[in-house]
Structures are given as C-alpha cells and as structure tokens.
C-alpha positions as CSV (number, residue, x, y, z in Angstrom):
1,X,-10.4,-11.6,10.3
2,X,-7.2,-12.7,11.6
3,X,-7.2,-10.7,14.9
4,X,-3.8,-12.0,16.0
5,X,-2.5,-10.1,12.9
6,X,-4.2,-7.0,14.0
7,X,-3.3,-7.1,17.8
8,X,0.3,-7.5,16.5
9,X,0.0,-4.2,14.3
10,X,-1.6,-2.3,17.3
11,X,-4.3,-0.8,14.8
12,X,-7.0,1.6,16.4
13,X,-10.5,1.2,16.0
14,X,-10.3,4.2,13.4
15,X,-7.5,2.5,11.3
16,X,-9.5,-0.5,11.1
17,X,-12.7,1.8,9.7
18,X,-10.4,3.3,7.6
19,X,-9.5,-0.2,6.1
20,X,-13.0,-1.3,6.1
21,X,-13.6,2.1,3.6
22,X,-11.1,0.7,1.7
23,X,-12.7,-2.6,1.4
24,X,-16.0,-1.1,0.1
25,X,-14.1,1.4,-2.4
26,X,-12.2,-1.9,-4.1
27,X,-15.6,-3.6,-4.0
28,X,-17.1,-0.8,-5.8
29,X,-14.4,0.2,-8.4
30,X,-13.7,-3.6,-9.4
31,X,-17.2,-3.5,-10.7
32,X,-15.8,-0.9,-13.4
33,X,-11.9,-1.4,-13.5
34,X,-10.0,-4.7,-12.8
35,X,-8.7,-3.6,-9.6
36,X,-8.5,-7.1,-8.4
37,X,-10.0,-10.6,-9.8
38,X,-13.6,-10.7,-9.6
39,X,-13.3,-13.9,-8.4
40,X,-11.6,-12.5,-4.9
41,X,-14.0,-9.8,-4.2
42,X,-15.9,-11.6,-1.4
43,X,-12.3,-12.4,0.3
44,X,-10.9,-8.7,-0.2
45,X,-10.1,-8.4,4.1
46,X,-8.3,-11.8,4.1
47,X,-6.5,-12.2,0.6
48,X,-5.6,-8.4,-0.3
49,X,-5.8,-6.3,2.9
50,X,-4.6,-8.6,5.5
51,X,-2.0,-9.8,3.1
52,X,-0.7,-6.5,2.8
53,X,-0.8,-5.7,6.4
54,X,1.5,-8.5,6.9
55,X,4.4,-6.8,5.0
56,X,4.3,-4.2,7.4
57,X,5.4,-6.2,10.4
58,X,9.0,-6.9,8.5
59,X,9.5,-2.9,7.6
60,X,12.1,-0.6,9.5
61,X,10.2,1.0,12.5
62,X,10.5,4.4,11.3
63,X,10.9,4.4,7.4
64,X,11.1,7.8,5.6
65,X,10.1,6.7,2.2
66,X,8.0,3.6,1.3
67,X,7.8,3.2,-2.7
68,X,4.9,1.0,-3.8
69,X,5.9,0.0,-7.6
70,X,2.7,-1.4,-9.5
71,X,0.5,-0.3,-7.4
72,X,-2.8,-1.5,-9.1
73,X,-5.5,-1.2,-6.4
74,X,-3.2,-0.2,-3.8
75,X,-1.8,-3.4,-2.6
76,X,0.2,-3.3,-0.2
77,X,0.5,0.7,-0.7
78,X,-2.8,2.1,0.4
79,X,-3.0,-0.4,3.2
80,X,0.5,0.5,4.6
81,X,0.2,4.2,4.3
82,X,-3.1,3.6,6.4
83,X,-0.9,1.7,9.1
84,X,1.8,4.2,9.1
85,X,-0.8,7.0,9.6
86,X,-2.5,5.3,12.5
87,X,0.5,4.9,14.1
88,X,1.5,8.5,13.8
89,X,4.5,8.1,11.7
90,X,5.2,10.8,9.0
91,X,6.5,8.4,6.3
92,X,6.2,9.3,2.8
93,X,4.4,6.9,0.6
94,X,4.7,7.0,-3.2
95,X,2.4,4.5,-5.1
96,X,3.6,3.9,-8.9
97,X,1.0,2.8,-11.0
98,X,1.1,3.3,-14.7
99,X,-2.8,2.8,-15.6
100,X,-4.4,6.2,-15.3
101,X,-7.9,4.9,-14.0
102,X,-6.0,2.5,-11.1
103,X,-4.0,5.7,-10.6
104,X,-7.3,7.7,-10.2
105,X,-8.8,4.8,-8.2
106,X,-5.7,5.6,-5.8
107,X,-6.0,9.3,-5.5
108,X,-9.6,9.0,-4.6
109,X,-9.2,6.1,-2.1
110,X,-6.7,8.1,-0.5
111,X,-8.6,11.4,-0.4
112,X,-12.0,9.5,1.2
113,X,-9.6,7.8,3.5
114,X,-7.9,10.9,4.7
115,X,-4.5,9.3,4.1
116,X,-1.7,11.2,2.3
117,X,0.2,9.4,-0.6
118,X,2.1,10.5,-3.6
119,X,0.6,8.8,-6.5
120,X,2.5,8.8,-9.7
121,X,1.0,7.6,-12.7
122,X,3.7,6.6,-14.4
123,X,6.0,3.6,-15.7
124,X,8.6,2.4,-13.0
125,X,11.2,2.4,-15.1
126,X,10.6,6.4,-15.7
127,X,10.8,7.1,-12.4
128,X,14.1,8.7,-11.3
129,X,15.7,7.1,-8.1
130,X,13.6,7.9,-4.9
131,X,16.0,7.1,-2.4
132,X,13.3,4.4,-0.4
133,X,13.9,3.1,3.0
134,X,11.4,0.3,1.7
135,X,10.3,-0.5,-1.5
136,X,7.3,-3.2,-2.4
137,X,5.7,-4.6,-5.8
138,X,3.1,-7.1,-5.2
139,X,1.6,-7.1,-8.5
140,X,4.9,-6.9,-10.6
141,X,6.4,-10.1,-9.3
142,X,5.8,-12.4,-6.3
143,X,6.1,-10.7,-3.3
144,X,9.2,-8.3,-3.5
145,X,9.9,-5.9,-0.4
146,X,13.4,-4.4,-0.1
147,X,14.4,-2.4,3.0
148,X,17.7,-0.6,2.8
149,X,20.1,-1.6,5.3
150,X,22.3,0.9,7.5
151,X,25.4,-0.2,5.4
152,X,23.2,0.2,1.9
153,X,22.8,4.1,2.8
154,X,24.9,5.2,-0.3
155,X,23.1,3.0,-2.7
156,X,19.3,4.7,-4.1
157,X,16.7,2.2,-4.4
C-alpha cells in the first residue's frame, strides 16, 4: 500500500474499508467475467485501485459531474466515486459501460459499497453530451482525462 498516496488523498478509515470491499468484489467477479486480467488479480490494490486513485489528485476540487467512459471493472470510476463520497462531495458520477455483465457488476459493487453512481449500459457514442467537468477513460485508450477549464464552459464534454 502506498501510504503517501492515501495520506495525500486524506482518505478516512471508512473510505479505505469501502475500497477493500471493492477489491474483494473485483477479485470474486473476475472469476466469472473478465473485469481485469486474471494475471493481475493479486495486484488489484496497487495496479488498479491506487492507479485509479492517483487521477483524483489531478481533478478539480469540487467537480459537479465526472464521466467515466468504458468503465469496465470500475477503474477509475468506482474508485473516484468512493473518494468523492469520502470527502463529502456531491459530485455526480456517470459510468458508461456497454457490456451488460460489467454494468451489472458496477451497479452491484456501488450498491454494496453504498456509493451513488449512475451506470449507463450503452456505447459511449450513443450518449448525449453530459456537460461533464471531468472525463476519464482508462480502458478505451491509454489514460485519458479531461478537466473542463473555466474558459471551456461553453463546450460540452
């Protein structure tokens, strides 16, 4: 565990516990559906959860809407939603995943963790512009993250 990262994020013990639950759910569901590569199951925390948490450090302080496209197993979307909730932020998190099985996992993981997310089981190109403050897409391409800058307020993302 990268303690410096978690200190920088200021996560509570309850927030860490939710992410540990997510780690266990990901390992369990990966046995049935391909959420992550089976070769990385033993590295879920460092390779997937901490990797996803790092992007949170680059986000605006109080985004209104975070959209994660190609959410797959929920990286970074579920991790970000847990961090936002832990900070007491009311950011709306939309997870877009076209695979129905993965979308079901995302809903179930969010339910068990008690985090609010909006899972859209649709293809990204079918979604109307969301007007998101932050857009992430880990599985669609090498890490993509866009944050809306004040001068971009008239352009939907």
